[in-house]
C-alpha positions as CSV (number, residue, x, y, z in Angstrom):
1,M,-25.4,-29.3,35.1
2,D,-22.1,-27.6,36.3
3,E,-19.7,-25.8,34.1
4,K,-17.0,-28.6,34.2
5,T,-19.7,-31.1,32.7
6,L,-20.7,-28.6,30.5
7,R,-17.4,-27.8,29.1
8,S,-16.6,-31.5,29.1
9,I,-19.6,-31.8,26.6
10,I,-19.1,-29.3,24.4
11,E,-15.1,-30.6,23.6
12,E,-16.6,-33.9,23.0
13,V,-19.3,-32.3,20.2
14,M,-16.6,-30.2,18.9
15,K,-13.8,-33.5,18.5
16,E,-16.8,-35.5,17.0
17,F,-17.1,-32.8,14.2
18,G,-13.5,-32.8,13.8
19,A,-12.4,-29.6,15.5
20,N,-8.8,-29.2,16.6
21,V,-8.5,-25.2,17.1
22,L,-10.8,-23.5,19.9
23,R,-11.1,-19.6,19.7
24,I,-11.3,-18.1,23.0
25,Q,-12.4,-14.1,22.7
26,V,-10.6,-11.8,25.3
27,G,-12.7,-8.7,26.1
28,Q,-10.3,-6.0,26.2
29,P,-12.6,-3.8,28.8
30,T,-12.4,-7.1,31.0
31,I,-8.7,-7.2,30.8
32,D,-7.8,-3.7,30.8
33,P,-7.1,-2.1,34.2
34,A,-7.7,1.3,33.0
35,S,-11.6,0.3,32.2
36,Q,-14.6,0.7,34.1
37,L,-15.5,-3.0,33.6
38,Y,-12.2,-4.3,34.9
39,D,-12.2,-7.8,36.6
40,A,-8.9,-8.6,38.2
41,G,-9.6,-12.3,37.9
42,Y,-10.5,-12.0,34.2
43,F,-7.0,-12.6,33.1
44,A,-6.3,-15.3,35.2
45,M,-9.6,-17.0,34.1
46,I,-8.7,-16.7,30.5
47,N,-5.3,-18.7,31.0
48,Q,-7.0,-21.5,33.0
49,R,-9.4,-21.8,30.0
50,V,-6.2,-21.9,27.4
51,R,-4.5,-24.6,29.8
52,E,-7.8,-26.4,29.9
53,A,-8.1,-26.5,26.0
54,L,-4.6,-27.6,25.7
55,D,-5.1,-30.1,28.0
56,S,-7.8,-31.5,26.3
57,G,-5.7,-31.6,22.5
58,F,-6.9,-28.4,21.2
59,V,-5.0,-25.6,19.4
60,V,-6.1,-22.2,20.9
61,S,-6.5,-19.1,19.2
62,L,-6.7,-15.8,21.7
63,S,-8.4,-13.2,19.7
64,L,-8.3,-9.8,21.6
65,Q,-11.5,-7.5,20.8
66,W,-13.6,-5.1,22.2
67,E,-16.8,-6.6,24.2
68,K,-18.6,-4.3,25.9
69,P,-22.0,-3.3,27.2
70,E,-23.8,-1.6,24.6
71,S,-24.0,1.5,26.6
72,A,-20.0,2.0,26.7
73,P,-18.4,3.5,23.9
74,R,-17.2,1.3,20.9
75,Q,-13.4,1.1,20.2
76,S,-12.9,-0.2,16.8
77,R,-8.8,0.0,16.6
78,P,-6.2,-1.2,18.9
79,D,-4.7,1.2,21.4
80,V,-2.0,1.3,24.0
81,N,-3.8,-1.1,26.2
82,S,-4.4,-3.4,23.6
83,Q,-0.4,-3.4,23.4
84,Q,-0.3,-4.0,27.0
85,I,-2.5,-7.0,27.0
86,W,-0.6,-8.4,24.2
87,Q,2.7,-8.2,26.3
88,K,1.1,-10.1,29.1
89,F,-0.4,-12.9,27.1
90,A,3.1,-13.3,25.2
91,T,4.9,-13.5,28.4
92,A,2.2,-16.1,29.7
93,W,1.8,-18.1,26.1
94,G,5.0,-17.2,24.0
95,D,6.8,-20.5,24.5
96,D,3.6,-22.3,23.5
97,T,3.2,-22.6,19.7
98,R,-0.1,-24.1,20.3
99,V,-1.4,-20.7,21.1
100,I,-2.2,-18.6,18.3
101,F,-2.6,-14.6,18.9
102,E,-5.1,-13.0,16.9
103,L,-4.0,-9.5,17.3
104,Y,-7.2,-7.5,17.4
105,N,-11.0,-8.9,15.9
106,E,-13.0,-6.7,13.4
107,P,-11.1,-3.1,13.1
108,K,-13.5,-1.1,11.6
109,G,-13.0,1.0,8.3
110,E,-13.0,0.9,4.4
111,P,-9.7,-0.5,2.7
112,T,-8.6,3.0,2.0
113,A,-4.6,3.5,1.5
114,E,-5.1,5.8,4.7
115,N,-7.3,3.4,6.5
116,W,-4.4,0.7,6.1
117,K,-1.6,3.3,7.0
118,V,-3.3,3.9,10.3
119,W,-4.2,0.1,10.9
120,L,0.0,-0.9,10.5
121,R,1.6,2.2,11.8
122,G,-1.5,3.5,13.8
123,G,-2.1,7.3,14.4
124,P,-5.0,9.4,15.3
125,Y,-8.4,7.4,14.8
126,A,-11.6,9.3,16.0
127,E,-13.5,6.4,16.3
128,N,-11.4,5.2,19.3
129,P,-12.4,6.9,22.5
130,S,-8.5,7.7,23.0
131,G,-8.8,9.3,19.4
132,Q,-5.5,7.0,18.7
133,S,-4.9,4.0,17.5
134,V,-1.7,1.6,17.9
135,G,-0.8,-0.1,14.4
136,I,-1.0,-4.1,14.0
137,Q,3.2,-3.5,13.3
138,T,3.4,-2.0,17.0
139,L,1.4,-5.1,18.4
140,I,3.6,-7.6,16.5
141,D,6.7,-5.8,17.8
142,T,5.2,-6.0,21.4
143,V,4.9,-9.6,21.0
144,R,8.4,-10.4,19.2
145,D,9.9,-8.1,21.9
146,A,8.4,-10.1,24.8
147,G,10.3,-13.4,22.9
148,A,7.0,-14.9,21.8
149,K,7.1,-17.1,18.4
150,N,3.4,-17.8,18.3
151,V,1.5,-17.6,14.8
152,L,0.1,-14.2,14.7
153,L,-3.2,-13.7,12.7
154,L,-3.6,-10.2,11.7
155,P,-7.1,-8.7,11.1
156,G,-8.4,-7.6,7.9
157,L,-10.6,-4.3,7.7
158,K,-13.9,-3.4,7.4
159,L,-14.8,-5.7,10.4
160,Q,-12.0,-8.1,9.0
161,K,-13.9,-8.6,5.7
162,S,-11.7,-7.1,3.3
163,L,-8.3,-7.5,2.8
164,E,-8.1,-5.5,-0.5
165,R,-4.9,-3.4,-0.9
166,L,-3.6,-4.6,2.3
167,P,-0.1,-3.5,2.6
168,V,1.1,-7.0,2.8
169,D,4.9,-6.1,1.8
170,E,5.0,-3.4,5.0
171,V,4.2,-5.6,7.5
172,V,7.6,-6.8,9.3
173,D,7.5,-10.1,11.4
174,P,11.5,-10.9,12.2
175,L,10.0,-14.5,12.3
176,N,7.8,-14.3,9.2
177,N,5.0,-16.2,11.1
178,F,2.0,-14.5,10.2
179,G,-1.5,-14.9,8.5
180,F,-4.6,-13.0,8.0
181,A,-8.1,-13.4,9.7
182,F,-10.6,-13.0,7.3
183,H,-14.5,-13.2,8.4
184,T,-16.5,-14.5,5.8
185,P,-20.0,-13.4,4.8
186,N,-23.3,-14.7,6.0
187,L,-23.3,-17.9,3.9
188,T,-26.9,-18.1,4.2
189,R,-27.3,-14.8,2.3
190,G,-24.7,-15.7,-0.4
191,V,-20.8,-14.2,-1.3
192,E,-22.4,-11.3,-2.3
193,T,-22.6,-10.0,0.9
194,L,-19.0,-9.9,1.1
195,E,-18.5,-6.4,0.5
196,E,-21.8,-5.3,2.8
């Protein structure tokens, strides 16, 4: 079965179950020119998949995340390359409000006041290979400065499983067009796993 046929079957099944949003996960190491895993055709391929999903009637959620081989160092929070990637996507899709921007998938860290401060404003972060993190506010500003009007999804901490003590009043979006992305626990094990 070729890729086009498989994609068509998947779309058919999704619509049969009432799905109307398709989440496309974007691997930062593959789209980041500074990465050893960079693929020059990856950005164009992601844009093609977005076009196909929109043409099929789906809303698309673009989710930037750190997908990498297990041997590569993990990046737990966004960095300057994340910012550059969002600049590119904002330029490409900022006029199409059927595309949602999920700014960074599953950042690590307990929901402490200090972690939320770095989450929002950026700063030193030892778990990133660079030792630095760019704040979510910087990503919001980057997208809005590019003229994008898209809904923005901001991640919680603790691999996106906690919004506890989130500094909601400090988040500034000139369009006030954002929400929070929250990952539920493994529901086969029950909601008590939420804070694991």
